[in-house]
N, C-alpha and C positions, 0 to 999 in steps of 0.2 A: 504494500500500500504506500502511496506517496506520503512524504512527511509534511507535517504542519498543516494538515487539512483544516484544522480548527483553530489555527493561531489567531488570537485576538477575539475569539468568541467566548461568550459567557453563558452559563445556563444552570439548570437544576436537574438532578438525576434522582428519581424517587425509587424506592423499593429494593435497594440493595440489602440483602440479608446475609449471604455468605458467598464464598468464592464460586459456588455452583450457579449462582443467579446471573441472569442476563444483565441486570442492572449493574451488578458488581463488575462484570467483564466490560461493560460499556464505559464505566468510570475509568478503568485502567486504560482502555483504548483511547478515550477522549483526552486523558492526560498525556498519553504518548503523542497525540496529534496537536498538542499545544493549547487545549481548551482550559479555561478556568470555570469552576463550577462549585456548587455546594451540594451536599448529600442530604436527603431527608427520608424519614420513614416514620411510621406510627410508633409512639412510645413503647407499646407492647411488643412490636416486632423488633425494636432495637434491643430489647432485653433478651430476645431469642437468638440474635445473630452476633456477628463480629464486625459490625460496621465501623467501629472505632479504628480497627486495624486498616480498613480501606481508606478512611479519612487521612490517617497518617501517611499511607503510601501515596496518596494523591495530593498531599499538602493542602488540605482544605478543612472545612468545618462541617458539623452535622447540625441541622436545625430540625428538631422533632416537630412533627405536624401530623394531624389526623386529616387525611384528604377528604373525608366526608364532612368536615367542618369548614364552612366558609371563613369563619374567624381565624382558624388555624392557617388556612391558605393565605389569607391577607397578611398575617404576621410573617409567614414563611417568605412571601415575596418582599416584604419590607426589609426584613433582616438580610435576605440574600442580596438585595440591591445595595444595601449599605456595605456589606462585606465585599461584594464584587466591584463596586464603584460604578454601577451603571445598569441599564436595562439588559434583558436577556435575548440571546440568539437561539437558544434551544431549550426544550423541556422534554424529558422522558417520563411517561406515565407507565410504570411497571408495577401495577397494583391489582391484585385479584384475590378473592377469598369467597368460599361458599361454605357456610355452616352445614348445609344439607349434605354436601359432598364429604366434608370432614367427619360428619356423624354417621355416614353410610346410609342416609335416607333414600329409599327407592323413589324414582321419578313419579310414581303414582301415590306417594305418601309423603309429599313435601310439607314441611312446616312453612307456612306462608309468611310469617314474620321473618324467618331466616331467608326466604326468597327475597324479600325487600332489602334485607341486609346485604345479600349477594349483589343485587343490582346497584345499591348505593355505593358499596366499596369498590366494586369491579368496573362500573361503567359511569354512573352519575357523577362520581368523583372526577372523571375526565372532563365532563361538562363544567363542573364547578371550577376546576383549574383554568379552563379556557375563559369562562365568563369573568372570573376575578381578574385574570390577566387583561382582558379587554377593558374592563372598567377602570383598572389602574393604568392602562396604556403602558404596560411594562414589557411588551415584546417589541423588539426592533423590526423594521421592515425586513422582509425575507427570512424572518425567524422560522424555525422548523420545530413542530410539535409531533412527537411520535408516541403512539400507544401500542401495547403488545396484545395481540389477539390470538385466535386459534381457529382452525378450520371447522370446528364444531359449531361456530357461529352460522355456518351455511349448510352443514350436513349433519345427519343424526349420528351421534355416538352414544352408546348405552351408558357409559360410565361418567359422562360429563354433566348430566343432570341440568340444574338451573344455571350453571355457568355458561351453557350454550346460549341461552337468552341474554345473559349478561354481556357476552362477547358480541352478540348481534347488535345490542344497544350501543356498545362501544364503537363499533364500526359505523353505525348510523350517525352517531355524534360526530365522528371524524369527517364524514361527508358533509353534514349540514353546517358544522362550524368551519370546515374548510372553505365552503362557499362564502360564508359570511366574512371570515377573517381575511381571506384572499382579497376580497373587495375593499375591506377597510384598511389593511396594512400590508398586503402581499405576504401574509403569514401562511405557511404551508402546514397542513394537518393530515397525517397519514397514520395507518395502522400496519403492523407487520404480523402476518400469520406464520408463526414459527413452528418448526418440527416439534414433536414431543421431545422435551428436554429434561434431563435428570436434575431438575432443580428441587429444592426442598418442598416447594408447593406442588410441583408436578408429581413427585414421587409419593405424595400422600394420597393420590387418587387410586382407588381399588383397581387392580388389573393393569396398572400402569406399565410394569415391566414387560408383560406379554405384548401389550400394544406397542411399546417402544421397539421391540424386536420385529413385530409385524411391519411397522412403518419403515424401519430400516431396510427390510427386504423389498418392500413395495416401492421404495424411492430409488430411481436410477443412480443418484449420487449418494444415497444413504442419508441418514438423519443429519441435519445441520446442528452443529454444536452451539453452545452458549457463546463461545468466543467468536465464532464466525457470524453469529447474529449481531454481536456487538460491533463487528466491523461494518456490517450492513447499516446499522443504526448510525454509526459515525458518517458513513457516506450520505445518509439522509440529512444529517446535521450540516453537511458541507455545502459550499456554493455550487458543487457539481450537479446537484439535483434540484436546482431552483424552480424548475417548472413541473415538479412532481407534487401533486396535492390531491386530496380527497380520495386517495387510493387505499385499498387493502392489498398489501404486497406480500405474496407468498414467498417465504424463505424456508423451504422444506425439502430441498434436494429433488424436487420434481414430483413429490408425493401427490399433490393436489391435482396434477394433470395425468396421473397414471391410472389406467384401468386395472390391469393385472400384469405381473412380471413373470418371466419364465421361472425365476427362483421360487415364487409362490406356488406355481403349478407343480414344480418338482417336489416341494414339501408336501403338498396335498396328495400327489401320486404315491410318494413314499409312505405316507401315513395310511393310505387306503390299502396298501399291500400287507399291513400288519394285522 
């Protein structure tokens, strides 16, 4: 990758929990490419992870914030602007959580209060971050905002439950706010639909390991790693992708466009012989 793609750019990276997370890898790559940024996560998530180690490695600070709270987001933006010395050129929304998935609730037996929590944390928080940014006029022209999605927003996966709807809402917000913010400030808003990735959140989904292996075989390039996704995010933060907005971009080794592969057929045939 070329050097200093993000030199002079400032921003906020949310959701880094540990070295397995896409946000963590994005912070490292953004630092390599010359960006200045602050890190943020919900206080409860900060107690679970090692974000202080990441902040030290990136020579930056952590500003705790609950992304479902408008007041917290306002405070986050104010403190980040003061620390960075100016408005922002990029935001990464890497936030998602479903109590129903965590508790193993079947799709036909959802707790609806938890459903609303899933939507608020995983999707509506994206709108809140964008709306507060607009009202504060805190994003520079040609700034880039990226949210992390998953193919279950568009296709049915039995294990993804109400997170499927949450990701669909997230992608819709990216399109609608991309239209609005592009007209207002030439701000770009996109989502990335990433391969199944062995993050702390992903690994907590029942049957994840089996599906990870399936997707790896079904993808002509194999599953994309958290590190390679981070590199893709950096490219979206850069000036090389100025005319890309309102898109859901698949970063999945070709999985989203594959019907079946010979490797999958071979596995099925071998199993049928037993």
